[in-house]
N, C-alpha and C positions, 0 to 999 in steps of 0.2 A: 536477404541471404541468412541462413542459419550458420553460425560459427560454433564449432565444438572447442571447448577450452581444455587446455592441458592441466594436469594437477598443479603445476606452478602458477598458471594463470588463475585457477580457482583459489589458490592460497592467497594470491595478491588481492583478489576480489573479496576474500574473507577479511583481510586487513582493512579494506575500505569499509566493509560492512560493520566491522567492530567499532570504527569511529562513528558511523551513522547510528548504530545502536546506543552508543554512549550519549549521543545527543538526546535521543528519546528518553533514556533513563533520567537525564537531568530535567527534561520537560515535565516529568511527573510531579515534581515539587514546584517548578517554575509557574505552571499554569494554575491560575486561581482567579476568582472574581475580581474585576477592577483592572486587570492588565488588558492590553489589546493584542490583537494578532500581529500588529506592527511590532510590539515589544518582542513577540515570539520570533518574528523575522530577524530582528536585530540580534537577538540572543543566538539564534541558530547560525547565522552567518559568521559572527565573531567566534563562536565555538569551533566551527569547522576550520576556519582559516587559522586560528591560533594553534590548532593541532596539526597543521601542515597539509590540510585538505583543501579542496576547492568545491564551492557550492555549484554543482554542475548544471542546475536548472537555469541559472542566470545566462541569458542569451540563447537558450535552447528554443529554436523555432520562434524567436522574438520575445520569449517570456522574460520578465524583468526582475524576478525575485528568487531568493534562495529557497523559499517554501511556497507550497500551496496550503492555504489555511481556509478550510471550508467549514462553515458553521451551520448547524441545524439542518435546514432543508436544502443546503448546497451539497450536491453530490461530490463534486471534485473541482479542482482548479480555481478555488477561491483566492482572490488577491488578499494579501495582508493589508489591514487597514487600522486606523487609529481609534475606532469606536470600542469602548471598554466591553469586555465580556461580562455576562451576567451569570449569577448563580443558576445552575440548571441547564446552561448551554452545553452543547456537544460540539467539540471542534476536532476536525481531522487535520493532522499536520503531516504533509507529504513532502519528501525531499530526496534529492539524489546527491551522492558524494563521489567525487573523484579523488583518489588518494594514490599517489605514486603511479598514476596512469591507469588505475583500475577503478571500475564503476560499481556502485551499489545503489539500491533504491528501496525505500521503506516508508510506508504510511502507518501512523498509529492514531487511534481515537482517544480523546480525553474528555471526561466529564469535568465541567467547570463547577467547582464546589460540589453540591449534591445533585445527582441526577434523579429524575422521577423513576419509579419502578418500571414503567414502560420503556424508558430509555436505557435503564440498566439491563433490561432483558434484551433489547436490541443489540447492545454492545456485547453481551454474552453470546448471543446467537451468531453475530458476525465474526467474533474471534474464533468460535468453534468451527464456523464455516471455513475459515482460513486453514485451520489444521486438518480438517477433514479433507480439504483439497490437497494439502501437502502430502497426506498419507497415500494419495493416488499417484504421486509423482515418482513412479518407479520405472526403471529401465524395462522396456517392452510394453508398458501400458500406453494408452492413447490419450491425446489431449481431451477428448470427449469424456474420458473417465474422471478427470478432474472436475470439469464443469457439471457433469451429472451428479456427482457426489455432493457438491456444494448446493446445487439447485434443489435436489431431493430433500436435503436436510432443512435448508432455510425456508422453503415453501411449506414444508411439513410443520414448521413452527409458526406459520401464519405471517411470514414476511415475504417480500419480493426481491428478486435479484436483478440489478441493473444490467441491461443488455448492451448499452451504447459504449461502455468503456470496459476494457478487458486487460488482463495481464499480458506479458510480452517477453520476448527474449531480451537480454541485456548484455552489454560488453562486446566490443569496446565503446559503442555508443549507447545512449540511454534507451532507445527503442529499437529493437531488432525483431525479425521474425524468429519464432512463430507467434501468432496471437494466441492467447490463453483465455478463452471465454469462461465465465463462471456459471454457465448453463450449458446444456447439451445432452447428447446421447452417449451412453457407455459404449465402448468399443468402436467409436467413430473418431476420425481425425488422424493427424500425424502421429506416428509412433515415437515415443520418447527414447532418446539415445544417451548413452553415457557421454558426459562432457557438455551437454546442453546446460545453459544457465538461464533461468526464467524468473519472472515474478508471478506470484499468485496474490491477488488483491481484491477480494470480493467487496462489492458495494451493495449493501443490503438496506432496504427501505421499509418503513412502517406501513406505507400505503402501496400505491401502484409503482411499477418499475419505470414507467415512462418519464422522460425528462424534457426540459426546455432550456434553451441557451440564453444567457445574459447578453445584452447588446455589446458587452466588452469582447465577445468572441471567444472567451475562455471558460467562464464559470458556468457549470451545469447545475440546475435546480431540479428537484422533483416537480413534476407537472401538477400534482394534487396538493402540494404543500406538506406532504409527509416528511419525516426526518430520515436522514440517511447516515449510515455508519460505514467505516472502512478500516480494514487492517491489511497490511501488505508485508510480505517478506520476499527477499531475493534468495534463491536456492539453486544448488547445483544437482544435476541428475548423476548419481554415482551407482556403481555396482552394489554398494552397501546400503543404498536407499538415499532419499533426499537429504542433502546437507544444507542446513540453514546457514546463510552467509551474513544475515543481519540479526542473528539471535540476540535477545536481550538477557539471556541466561536463565529464563524461567519457563521455557516452553516444553521441557521434556526432551527426549532424545528422538531424533528422526534420521 
């Protein structure tokens, strides 16, 4: 079911998103060679809880951790672990925050130390794909407009777009309808309405888009071993245009 949020509910989700964005801002300097994704997990959980929030992924469909920490060829849902990160690694840190009953969701990608030029370019294209998709999140547009814009840009830059994992509605639960694919046809799909709150979270690969699942039942890898990158925001559909609820303060005005 799609739920339309009131201005008050959107403001509450924005407060949740501000806490989540603050975690990501702190991770910029926390993540470096030698630390582990388990260190990230501990840091994130303590930060959220010490600021009055709840790490909402814990217990969601049986998931055990506050974060998904996906490294290099892992597309998403990587488990935090104690193996040290190396210079040149690419880690995607995805989390959901519940704050005063309101939900937010955001993933951000981090280069560990110095990334290679190829991975720097992957990160640039993926981040731009996110904002190209956000620009299409307008009242009256269709879901296909978002996916088409992302796919056209990313594939035009020589990368591929993951098909198996998509954005979604959010609030009051983590995952709601509608699904928001990052590929598709312009002018197709559900029409966007004022009050919808969704995530846009393109996963872009250096190689093919196809994936394989880890035996743990959660973690997805690229099938060909190419590296994958992801950026995600939670946003509200408003008459004035898309309103970012997980803004880190440096994305411009939407």
